[in-house]
C-alpha positions as CSV (number, residue, x, y, z in Angstrom):
1,X,-3.8,2.0,35.1
2,X,-2.7,2.5,31.5
3,X,-5.2,2.4,28.7
4,X,-3.6,-0.6,27.0
5,X,-4.0,-2.7,30.1
6,X,-7.7,-1.7,30.5
7,X,-8.7,-2.4,26.8
8,X,-8.2,-6.1,25.9
9,X,-7.5,-5.4,22.2
10,X,-5.6,-2.1,22.5
11,X,-2.9,-3.7,20.4
12,X,-5.3,-4.1,17.4
13,X,-3.5,-2.7,14.4
14,X,-4.3,-3.1,10.7
15,X,-1.6,-0.8,9.2
16,X,2.0,-1.1,8.3
17,X,4.8,1.3,9.0
18,X,4.4,2.8,5.5
19,X,0.6,2.8,5.2
20,X,-0.5,5.9,3.2
21,X,2.2,8.4,4.0
22,X,1.0,11.1,3.5
23,X,-2.6,10.1,4.3
24,X,-4.8,9.2,1.4
25,X,-8.2,7.5,2.0
26,X,-8.0,5.5,-1.3
27,X,-4.5,4.2,-0.5
28,X,-5.4,3.4,3.1
29,X,-8.4,1.4,1.9
30,X,-6.4,-0.5,-0.7
31,X,-3.7,-1.3,2.0
32,X,-6.4,-2.6,4.3
33,X,-7.9,-4.8,1.6
34,X,-4.4,-6.3,0.8
35,X,-3.8,-7.0,4.5
36,X,-7.3,-8.6,4.9
37,X,-6.7,-10.9,1.9
38,X,-3.0,-11.6,1.9
39,X,-1.6,-10.7,5.3
40,X,0.7,-8.0,6.8
41,X,3.9,-8.9,4.9
42,X,2.2,-8.4,1.5
43,X,0.7,-5.2,2.8
44,X,4.1,-3.9,3.8
45,X,5.6,-4.6,0.4
46,X,2.6,-2.9,-1.3
47,X,2.9,0.1,0.9
48,X,6.7,0.3,0.2
49,X,5.9,0.5,-3.6
50,X,3.3,3.3,-2.9
51,X,5.7,5.2,-0.6
52,X,8.3,5.8,-3.3
53,X,5.6,6.6,-5.9
54,X,7.6,5.3,-8.8
55,X,8.6,2.0,-10.4
56,X,11.2,0.3,-8.2
57,X,13.6,-2.6,-8.7
58,X,13.7,-5.3,-6.1
59,X,16.9,-3.9,-4.7
60,X,15.4,-0.4,-4.3
61,X,12.3,-1.9,-2.7
62,X,14.3,-3.9,-0.1
63,X,16.5,-0.9,0.7
64,X,13.4,1.3,1.2
65,X,11.7,-1.2,3.5
66,X,14.8,-1.8,5.6
67,X,15.4,1.9,5.9
68,X,11.9,2.9,6.9
69,X,10.9,-0.2,8.9
70,X,13.4,-0.2,11.7
71,X,13.6,-2.7,14.5
72,X,10.6,-2.6,16.8
73,X,11.0,-1.5,20.4
74,X,8.1,-2.7,22.7
75,X,7.1,-1.2,26.0
76,X,6.9,-3.4,29.1
77,X,3.1,-3.5,28.9
78,X,3.2,-4.7,25.3
79,X,5.7,-7.3,26.2
80,X,3.4,-8.5,29.0
81,X,0.5,-8.7,26.7
82,X,2.4,-10.6,24.0
83,X,4.5,-12.7,26.2
84,X,8.3,-12.6,26.5
85,X,9.0,-15.2,23.8
86,X,6.7,-13.7,21.2
87,X,7.9,-10.2,21.9
88,X,11.5,-11.2,21.7
89,X,11.0,-13.0,18.4
90,X,9.1,-10.0,16.9
91,X,11.6,-7.5,18.1
92,X,14.6,-9.4,16.8
93,X,13.2,-10.4,13.4
94,X,14.4,-8.3,10.5
95,X,13.1,-8.0,6.9
96,X,14.6,-10.9,5.1
97,X,14.7,-11.2,1.4
98,X,12.7,-14.4,0.9
99,X,9.5,-13.1,2.5
100,X,9.7,-9.9,0.4
101,X,10.1,-11.9,-2.8
102,X,7.2,-14.1,-1.9
103,X,5.0,-11.1,-1.1
104,X,6.0,-9.4,-4.4
105,X,5.1,-12.6,-6.3
106,X,1.7,-12.7,-4.6
107,X,1.0,-9.1,-5.8
108,X,2.2,-9.9,-9.3
109,X,0.1,-13.1,-9.4
110,X,-3.1,-11.1,-8.6
111,X,-2.2,-8.3,-11.0
112,X,-1.8,-5.7,-8.3
113,X,1.8,-5.1,-9.4
114,X,2.9,-5.0,-13.0
115,X,6.5,-5.8,-14.2
116,X,8.4,-3.8,-16.8
117,X,11.7,-4.8,-18.3
118,X,14.4,-2.2,-19.1
119,X,17.9,-2.6,-20.5
120,X,20.4,-0.7,-18.4
121,X,24.1,-0.9,-19.3
122,X,23.6,-4.1,-21.2
123,X,21.7,-5.8,-18.4
124,X,18.0,-6.5,-18.1
125,X,16.4,-4.6,-15.1
126,X,13.0,-5.5,-13.8
127,X,10.9,-2.7,-12.4
128,X,7.7,-3.1,-10.3
129,X,4.8,-0.7,-10.5
130,X,1.8,-0.7,-8.0
131,X,-1.7,-0.5,-9.4
132,X,-3.6,1.9,-7.1
133,X,-7.1,0.8,-8.1
134,X,-6.7,-3.0,-8.4
135,X,-6.4,-3.7,-4.7
136,X,-9.6,-1.8,-3.9
137,X,-11.5,-4.3,-6.2
138,X,-10.7,-7.3,-3.9
139,X,-13.9,-6.9,-1.8
140,X,-15.9,-6.9,-5.1
141,X,-14.9,-10.5,-6.0
142,X,-18.1,-11.9,-4.5
143,X,-20.1,-9.6,-6.7
144,X,-18.3,-11.0,-9.8
145,X,-19.0,-14.6,-8.7
146,X,-22.7,-13.8,-8.1
147,X,-23.0,-12.2,-11.5
148,X,-21.4,-15.3,-13.1
149,X,-23.9,-17.4,-11.2
150,X,-26.8,-15.4,-12.7
151,X,-25.4,-15.1,-16.2
152,X,-23.9,-18.6,-16.7
153,X,-23.8,-22.0,-15.0
154,X,-22.3,-23.5,-11.8
155,X,-19.2,-24.7,-13.7
156,X,-18.5,-21.2,-14.8
157,X,-19.0,-19.9,-11.3
158,X,-16.5,-22.5,-9.9
159,X,-14.0,-21.5,-12.7
160,X,-14.3,-17.8,-12.0
161,X,-14.0,-18.3,-8.3
162,X,-10.9,-20.5,-8.7
163,X,-9.2,-17.9,-11.0
164,X,-10.1,-15.1,-8.5
165,X,-8.5,-17.1,-5.7
166,X,-5.4,-18.1,-7.6
167,X,-4.9,-14.9,-9.5
168,X,-3.9,-16.5,-12.8
169,X,-3.6,-20.0,-14.1
170,X,-2.6,-21.9,-17.2
171,X,-5.4,-23.6,-19.1
172,X,-4.8,-27.2,-17.9
173,X,-4.3,-26.1,-14.3
174,X,-7.5,-24.0,-14.3
175,X,-9.6,-26.9,-15.6
176,X,-8.1,-29.5,-13.2
177,X,-8.4,-27.3,-10.1
178,X,-12.0,-26.4,-11.0
179,X,-12.9,-30.1,-11.5
180,X,-11.3,-30.9,-8.2
181,X,-13.4,-28.1,-6.5
182,X,-16.6,-29.3,-8.1
183,X,-15.9,-33.0,-7.1
184,X,-15.2,-32.0,-3.5
185,X,-18.5,-30.0,-3.4
186,X,-20.4,-32.9,-4.9
187,X,-18.8,-35.4,-2.5
188,X,-19.8,-33.2,0.5
189,X,-23.4,-32.9,-0.7
190,X,-23.6,-36.7,-1.3
191,X,-22.2,-37.4,2.1
192,X,-24.7,-35.1,3.7
193,X,-27.5,-36.7,1.7
194,X,-26.5,-40.2,2.6
195,X,-25.8,-39.6,6.2
196,X,-26.9,-42.6,8.3
197,X,-27.0,-45.0,5.4
198,X,-24.6,-47.8,4.6
199,X,-21.6,-46.4,2.8
200,X,-20.8,-49.7,0.9
201,X,-24.2,-49.7,-0.8
202,X,-24.0,-46.1,-2.0
203,X,-20.4,-46.3,-3.1
204,X,-20.1,-46.0,-6.9
205,X,-17.8,-48.2,-8.9
206,X,-14.5,-46.9,-10.4
207,X,-15.7,-47.0,-14.0
208,X,-18.8,-44.9,-13.2
209,X,-16.6,-42.5,-11.3
210,X,-14.2,-42.2,-14.2
211,X,-17.0,-41.5,-16.7
212,X,-18.4,-38.8,-14.4
213,X,-15.0,-37.2,-14.1
214,X,-14.5,-37.2,-17.9
215,X,-18.0,-35.7,-18.4
216,X,-17.2,-33.0,-15.8
217,X,-14.0,-32.1,-17.5
218,X,-15.9,-31.7,-20.8
219,X,-18.5,-29.5,-19.2
220,X,-15.9,-27.3,-17.5
221,X,-14.1,-26.9,-20.8
222,X,-17.3,-25.8,-22.4
223,X,-17.9,-23.2,-19.7
224,X,-14.3,-22.1,-20.0
225,X,-14.8,-21.6,-23.8
226,X,-18.0,-19.6,-23.2
227,X,-16.3,-17.4,-20.6
228,X,-13.4,-16.7,-22.9
229,X,-15.6,-16.0,-25.9
230,X,-17.8,-13.6,-23.8
231,X,-14.8,-11.7,-22.6
232,X,-15.1,-12.6,-18.9
233,X,-11.7,-14.2,-19.0
234,X,-8.6,-12.8,-20.7
235,X,-5.1,-13.8,-21.5
236,X,-2.4,-12.4,-19.2
237,X,-0.4,-9.9,-21.3
238,X,3.3,-10.4,-21.7
239,X,5.8,-8.6,-19.7
240,X,6.3,-5.0,-21.0
241,X,9.7,-4.6,-22.4
242,X,10.8,-0.9,-22.8
243,X,14.3,-1.7,-24.0
244,X,15.0,-1.8,-27.7
245,X,16.7,-4.8,-29.1
246,X,16.9,-6.4,-25.7
247,X,19.2,-9.3,-25.3
248,X,17.1,-12.3,-24.1
249,X,20.2,-13.9,-22.6
250,X,21.0,-10.8,-20.4
251,X,20.4,-11.6,-16.7
252,X,18.9,-9.6,-13.9
253,X,21.5,-7.9,-11.8
254,X,19.6,-6.5,-8.8
255,X,21.7,-8.0,-6.0
256,X,24.9,-9.5,-7.5
257,X,27.5,-7.1,-8.7
258,X,29.4,-10.0,-10.2
259,X,28.8,-11.4,-13.6
260,X,26.2,-14.2,-13.2
261,X,27.6,-17.6,-14.2
262,X,26.6,-18.9,-17.6
263,X,23.9,-21.5,-17.6
264,X,24.8,-24.9,-19.0
265,X,23.2,-25.2,-22.4
266,X,20.6,-28.0,-22.4
267,X,21.1,-30.9,-24.7
268,X,18.3,-32.5,-26.6
269,X,17.9,-35.2,-23.9
270,X,17.6,-32.6,-21.2
271,X,14.9,-30.7,-23.1
272,X,13.0,-33.9,-23.7
273,X,13.2,-34.8,-20.0
274,X,11.8,-31.4,-19.1
275,X,9.0,-31.8,-21.6
276,X,8.2,-35.3,-20.1
277,X,8.2,-33.8,-16.6
278,X,5.8,-31.1,-17.6
279,X,3.5,-33.6,-19.3
280,X,3.5,-35.7,-16.2
281,X,2.4,-32.8,-14.0
282,X,-0.5,-32.1,-16.3
283,X,-3.7,-34.1,-16.7
284,X,-3.3,-36.1,-19.9
285,X,-7.1,-36.3,-20.4
286,X,-7.5,-32.5,-20.3
287,X,-4.5,-32.1,-22.7
288,X,-6.1,-34.5,-25.1
289,X,-9.4,-32.7,-24.9
290,X,-7.7,-29.4,-25.6
291,X,-6.2,-30.8,-28.8
292,X,-9.7,-31.2,-30.3
293,X,-11.0,-28.9,-32.9
294,X,-13.6,-27.5,-30.6
295,X,-11.1,-25.9,-28.2
296,X,-7.9,-25.7,-30.2
297,X,-8.7,-22.2,-31.5
298,X,-9.8,-20.6,-28.2
299,X,-8.0,-22.5,-25.4
300,X,-4.4,-23.2,-26.0
301,X,-2.6,-25.4,-23.6
302,X,0.1,-23.1,-22.2
303,X,-2.0,-19.8,-22.2
304,X,-2.1,-18.1,-18.8
305,X,-5.6,-16.8,-18.0
306,X,-7.1,-14.4,-15.5
307,X,-10.5,-12.9,-14.8
308,X,-11.3,-9.8,-16.9
309,X,-12.2,-7.4,-14.1
310,X,-13.1,-4.7,-16.5
311,X,-15.7,-6.8,-18.2
312,X,-17.4,-7.8,-14.9
313,X,-17.2,-4.1,-13.8
314,X,-18.9,-2.9,-17.0
315,X,-21.6,-5.6,-16.6
316,X,-22.3,-4.4,-13.0
317,X,-22.4,-0.8,-14.2
318,X,-25.0,-1.7,-16.8
319,X,-27.3,-3.0,-14.1
320,X,-26.8,0.2,-12.0
321,X,-27.5,2.5,-14.9
322,X,-30.4,0.4,-16.0
323,X,-32.0,0.8,-12.5
324,X,-31.5,4.5,-12.8
325,X,-33.3,4.7,-16.2
326,X,-36.1,2.4,-14.9
327,X,-36.6,4.7,-12.0
328,X,-36.6,7.9,-14.1
329,X,-38.5,6.8,-17.2
330,X,-39.9,3.4,-16.5
331,X,-43.4,4.8,-16.1
332,X,-43.2,6.4,-19.5
333,X,-41.3,3.8,-21.6
334,X,-42.0,0.2,-20.8
335,X,-38.8,-1.9,-20.1
336,X,-36.6,1.2,-20.5
337,X,-34.1,0.0,-17.9
338,X,-33.8,-3.4,-19.5
339,X,-33.1,-1.9,-22.9
340,X,-30.3,0.4,-21.6
341,X,-28.8,-2.5,-19.7
342,X,-28.9,-4.7,-22.8
343,X,-27.2,-1.9,-24.9
344,X,-24.4,-1.5,-22.3
345,X,-23.9,-5.3,-22.2
346,X,-23.6,-5.3,-26.0
347,X,-21.1,-2.5,-26.0
348,X,-19.0,-4.3,-23.3
349,X,-19.0,-7.4,-25.4
350,X,-17.8,-5.5,-28.4
351,X,-15.0,-3.9,-26.3
352,X,-13.7,-6.9,-24.5
353,X,-14.8,-10.0,-26.4
354,X,-14.6,-8.7,-30.0
355,X,-11.7,-6.4,-29.1
356,X,-13.3,-3.5,-31.1
357,X,-11.1,-0.4,-31.4
358,X,-14.0,1.8,-32.7
359,X,-14.1,4.9,-30.6
360,X,-17.7,5.6,-31.5
361,X,-19.6,2.9,-29.7
362,X,-22.9,3.1,-31.5
363,X,-25.5,0.4,-32.0
364,X,-28.9,-0.3,-33.6
365,X,-31.9,-2.0,-32.2
366,X,-31.2,-5.4,-33.8
367,X,-27.8,-5.6,-32.1
368,X,-29.1,-5.5,-28.6
369,X,-32.1,-7.8,-29.1
370,X,-30.4,-11.0,-27.9
371,X,-29.2,-9.2,-24.7
372,X,-32.7,-8.4,-23.6
373,X,-34.1,-10.5,-20.7
374,X,-36.4,-13.3,-21.6
375,X,-39.5,-11.7,-20.0
376,X,-39.0,-8.5,-22.0
377,X,-38.5,-10.5,-25.2
378,X,-41.7,-12.5,-24.5
379,X,-43.6,-9.3,-23.8
380,X,-42.5,-7.7,-27.0
381,X,-43.4,-10.9,-28.9
382,X,-46.9,-11.0,-27.4
383,X,-47.4,-7.4,-28.6
384,X,-46.3,-8.4,-32.1
385,X,-48.6,-11.4,-32.2
386,X,-51.5,-9.2,-30.9
387,X,-50.8,-6.7,-33.7
388,X,-50.8,-9.5,-36.3
389,X,-54.1,-10.8,-35.0
390,X,-55.7,-7.4,-35.1
391,X,-54.3,-6.7,-38.6
392,X,-52.7,-3.5,-37.4
393,X,-50.9,-1.7,-40.2
394,X,-48.2,-0.4,-37.9
395,X,-44.9,-2.4,-37.8
396,X,-44.8,-4.2,-34.5
397,X,-41.8,-6.4,-35.0
398,X,-39.6,-6.8,-31.9
399,X,-36.7,-4.8,-33.4
400,X,-39.1,-2.0,-34.4
401,X,-40.6,-1.8,-30.9
402,X,-37.1,-1.6,-29.4
403,X,-36.1,1.1,-31.8
404,X,-39.2,3.2,-31.1
405,X,-38.6,2.8,-27.3
406,X,-35.0,4.1,-27.8
407,X,-36.2,7.0,-29.8
408,X,-38.6,7.9,-27.1
409,X,-35.8,7.7,-24.5
410,X,-33.7,10.0,-26.6
411,X,-36.3,12.8,-26.1
412,X,-35.9,12.9,-22.3
413,X,-33.2,15.2,-20.9
414,X,-33.0,14.8,-17.2
415,X,-30.7,12.9,-17.3
416,X,-29.9,12.3,-21.0
417,X,-29.5,8.6,-21.3
418,X,-29.8,7.9,-25.1
419,X,-28.7,9.8,-28.2
420,X,-30.0,9.1,-31.7
421,X,-26.8,9.7,-33.7
422,X,-28.2,8.5,-37.1
423,X,-31.8,8.7,-38.1
424,X,-32.8,6.0,-40.6
425,X,-35.8,5.8,-42.9
426,X,-37.3,3.2,-40.5
427,X,-36.9,3.2,-36.7
428,X,-34.9,-0.1,-36.9
429,X,-32.4,1.6,-39.2
430,X,-31.5,4.3,-36.7
431,X,-28.3,4.1,-34.6
432,X,-28.0,5.1,-31.0
433,X,-25.5,5.9,-28.3
434,X,-25.7,5.5,-24.6
435,X,-24.7,8.6,-22.6
436,X,-22.9,6.8,-19.9
437,X,-21.0,9.9,-18.7
438,X,-24.2,12.0,-18.3
439,X,-25.9,9.3,-16.3
440,X,-22.9,8.7,-14.0
441,X,-22.6,12.4,-13.3
442,X,-26.3,12.5,-12.5
443,X,-25.8,9.7,-10.0
444,X,-22.8,11.3,-8.5
445,X,-24.7,14.6,-8.0
446,X,-27.6,12.7,-6.3
447,X,-25.2,11.0,-4.0
448,X,-23.3,14.2,-3.1
449,X,-26.6,16.1,-2.5
450,X,-27.8,13.3,-0.2
451,X,-24.6,13.4,1.7
452,X,-24.8,17.2,2.2
453,X,-28.5,16.8,3.1
454,X,-27.7,14.2,5.8
455,X,-24.8,16.2,7.4
456,X,-25.9,19.8,6.9
457,X,-29.6,19.7,6.6
458,X,-32.0,20.8,3.9
459,X,-30.8,24.4,3.9
460,X,-27.2,23.4,3.4
461,X,-28.1,21.2,0.4
462,X,-30.2,24.1,-1.0
463,X,-27.3,26.6,-0.6
464,X,-24.9,24.3,-2.5
465,X,-27.4,23.8,-5.3
466,X,-27.9,27.5,-5.6
467,X,-24.2,28.1,-5.7
468,X,-23.6,25.4,-8.3
469,X,-26.2,27.0,-10.6
470,X,-25.5,30.8,-10.0
471,X,-21.8,30.8,-9.5
472,X,-20.2,33.5,-7.3
473,X,-22.5,35.1,-4.7
474,X,-22.1,37.1,-1.5
475,X,-23.6,35.8,1.7
476,X,-26.4,38.4,1.8
477,X,-27.4,37.7,-1.8
478,X,-27.1,34.0,-1.2
479,X,-29.4,34.2,1.9
480,X,-32.0,36.1,-0.2
481,X,-32.0,33.6,-3.0
482,X,-32.0,30.6,-0.6
483,X,-34.8,32.2,1.5
484,X,-32.8,31.9,4.7
485,X,-32.0,34.5,7.3
486,X,-28.6,36.1,6.7
487,X,-27.3,35.1,10.2
488,X,-28.3,31.4,9.7
489,X,-26.9,31.5,6.1
490,X,-23.5,32.7,7.3
491,X,-23.3,30.0,9.9
492,X,-24.2,27.3,7.4
493,X,-21.8,28.7,4.9
494,X,-18.9,28.4,7.4
495,X,-19.9,24.8,8.3
496,X,-19.9,23.9,4.6
497,X,-16.6,25.6,4.0
498,X,-15.1,23.8,7.0
499,X,-16.3,20.5,5.4
500,X,-14.7,21.5,2.1
501,X,-18.0,21.5,0.1
502,X,-17.7,25.2,-0.9
503,X,-14.9,27.6,-1.6
504,X,-14.3,31.2,-0.7
505,X,-13.1,33.8,-3.2
506,X,-11.8,37.2,-2.0
507,X,-11.5,40.4,-3.9
508,X,-9.5,43.3,-2.5
509,X,-10.6,46.9,-3.4
510,X,-7.3,48.4,-2.4
511,X,-3.6,47.6,-2.2
512,X,-3.7,47.5,1.6
513,X,-5.8,44.3,1.6
514,X,-7.9,45.5,4.5
515,X,-10.4,42.7,5.5
516,X,-13.1,45.3,6.1
517,X,-13.0,46.5,2.5
518,X,-12.7,43.1,0.8
519,X,-15.5,41.4,-1.1
520,X,-16.2,37.8,-0.1
521,X,-17.7,35.6,-2.7
522,X,-18.9,32.0,-2.2
523,X,-18.7,29.5,-5.0
524,X,-18.8,25.7,-5.6
525,X,-16.2,23.6,-7.4
526,X,-17.8,20.5,-8.8
527,X,-14.6,18.5,-8.9
528,X,-13.7,19.5,-5.4
529,X,-17.1,18.5,-4.1
530,X,-16.9,15.1,-5.9
531,X,-13.4,14.5,-4.5
532,X,-14.4,15.4,-1.0
533,X,-17.5,13.2,-1.1
534,X,-15.5,10.3,-2.5
535,X,-12.9,10.7,0.2
536,X,-15.7,10.7,2.8
537,X,-17.2,7.5,1.4
538,X,-13.8,5.9,1.3
539,X,-13.0,6.9,4.9
540,X,-16.4,5.5,6.1
541,X,-15.8,2.3,4.2
542,X,-12.3,1.9,5.7
543,X,-13.7,2.6,9.2
544,X,-16.4,0.0,8.8
545,X,-13.9,-2.6,7.6
546,X,-11.7,-1.9,10.6
547,X,-14.7,-2.2,12.9
548,X,-15.7,-5.5,11.4
549,X,-12.1,-6.8,11.6
550,X,-12.0,-5.8,15.2
551,X,-15.2,-7.5,16.0
552,X,-14.0,-10.7,14.3
553,X,-10.8,-10.4,16.5
554,X,-12.9,-9.9,19.6
555,X,-15.3,-12.7,18.8
556,X,-12.9,-15.2,17.4
557,X,-13.8,-17.6,20.3
558,X,-17.4,-17.7,19.0
559,X,-16.1,-18.5,15.5
560,X,-13.8,-21.3,16.7
561,X,-16.6,-22.8,18.8
562,X,-19.0,-22.8,15.9
563,X,-16.4,-24.5,13.6
564,X,-15.6,-27.2,16.2
565,X,-19.3,-27.9,16.9
566,X,-20.3,-28.2,13.3
567,X,-24.1,-28.9,13.0
568,X,-24.5,-29.2,16.8
569,X,-25.5,-26.4,19.1
570,X,-22.3,-25.1,20.6
571,X,-24.0,-22.9,23.1
572,X,-24.8,-24.5,26.5
573,X,-26.6,-21.6,28.1
574,X,-29.3,-19.2,27.0
575,X,-27.1,-16.2,27.7
576,X,-24.5,-17.7,25.3
577,X,-27.1,-18.2,22.6
578,X,-28.2,-14.6,22.9
579,X,-24.6,-13.3,22.8
580,X,-23.8,-15.5,19.8
581,X,-26.9,-14.2,18.0
582,X,-26.0,-10.6,18.7
583,X,-22.4,-11.2,17.5
584,X,-23.6,-12.8,14.2
585,X,-26.2,-10.1,13.6
586,X,-23.6,-7.4,14.2
587,X,-21.2,-8.9,11.7
588,X,-24.0,-9.3,9.1
589,X,-25.0,-5.6,9.5
590,X,-21.4,-4.5,9.2
591,X,-20.9,-6.6,6.1
592,X,-24.1,-5.3,4.5
593,X,-23.0,-1.7,5.2
594,X,-19.6,-2.4,3.6
595,X,-21.3,-3.8,0.5
596,X,-23.6,-0.7,0.2
597,X,-20.7,1.7,0.7
598,X,-18.6,-0.2,-1.8
599,X,-21.3,0.2,-4.4
600,X,-21.5,3.9,-3.7
601,X,-17.7,4.1,-4.0
602,X,-17.9,2.3,-7.4
603,X,-20.3,5.0,-8.6
604,X,-18.3,7.8,-7.3
605,X,-14.8,6.7,-8.4
606,X,-14.8,3.7,-10.7
607,X,-17.6,4.4,-13.3
């Protein structure tokens, strides 16, 4: 019996014909994320852009896909598993132009592909470039929604979630879709609360419903304004035009070799009709609210918005680095982690909300005071009040306390987290800088050391640490320094070398290159270790995602039964209940492991 007939899901495949050729864990993970969120056709188009490794026109992309993705030929066993009709349809279908265009539009909509305009021989040519890092951020969208829930209100959460799902939206469309989402959620909650009661008694009148709808639109616009002012939403930049003096009337000639027919010039009546049609499609109440002075400056009607991923990323990074500072120096400096987190939030606000171009991102204690958590502010205020009550001569103002804490943090060196770049006459006059790079490197070294410790033991981690500090060493000298027998040291060295954590440098004492007369020196390349550890984390995350997708495919019957049953118990037997419980627990564990590995990958690659 063949393997495919003995394994029910031997045909499980989550790659396209062009997935990561040659193999790259980062590209494979990005391809899997695209397939998981948008489907196999979008994945194939994205892999086609990666395969060429350069900006492509639509014609070049279609030609590449049709050349590399040839007609499928299925074995008899595969035809039996799929069924004759399905197998025939899959074998005979070819890559048509409309699905490729639709997939490319999805990638552009979600900012995974950027468009550049060039003028070639008097014609405008559109080229598409794949963003290698954007697709890997798709699994982090729930983190951004959770952060918006903690930092802002429920309306902001719904708006951020809608923009993440849609990719980009105009102002009126974003508000109307968010209001619709909130109304559906409120209706579902009300229906669940009033279950079993008379619907006619609890049904609100139309005037009350209209007032609630207007008030909801007003609150959503307020949340929209706050998100835009804080830098969490950004305007979509215009299409990059690399041609000088480009003719706006020139057309795209990617498929037609003939001269495109000239468009009929619109008369005043036609333009007016188009404007009326556009106004009919939009919510007039939202349009009238946007014309008010409160929103006219920040929210224009036809602006296209998207979520500022960089701002959310820097906000999450501030929490991670704050936890590190609290772990290292929290017992020496009270609220040290909260102060570093507040400083990083302030710098992120300057960079994204205020659009500051200052390369030296320094700050003083007064600037970060409003970004401190409320418990920390209350604690500092209590200290100030206690000092006033005791008539203490020392200045215990909140700003002065924050400045002295930052000066104390600047004295610690493992790792360096704060630098005092300007010393003022008073502590509150000093200016500071957060050493983000040093802290990230410290975190990366800790993660790498833990990975070597888990895979090669304590002796392997000690050998790598000794090599990183002492440079080039022979195996006997390294065994002596590491306090390990020479035989065991050589064995561990070869295992580390095979795992690409250390490098071997050879010196020949003669021209004959006799191996017996050569000197073998072991060394460590920090960038190589970091790259290898990052690839290992990325591969592990990809394998976990594939395992979870396979489990979902295997247990899709459980999911369908749960959806059909609703609140009722869909399991008739005790064995079914136990199996369903094991299935759900396995999915939760896999999802939790994916979240932890994704956070590790964020530290190793994206910080």
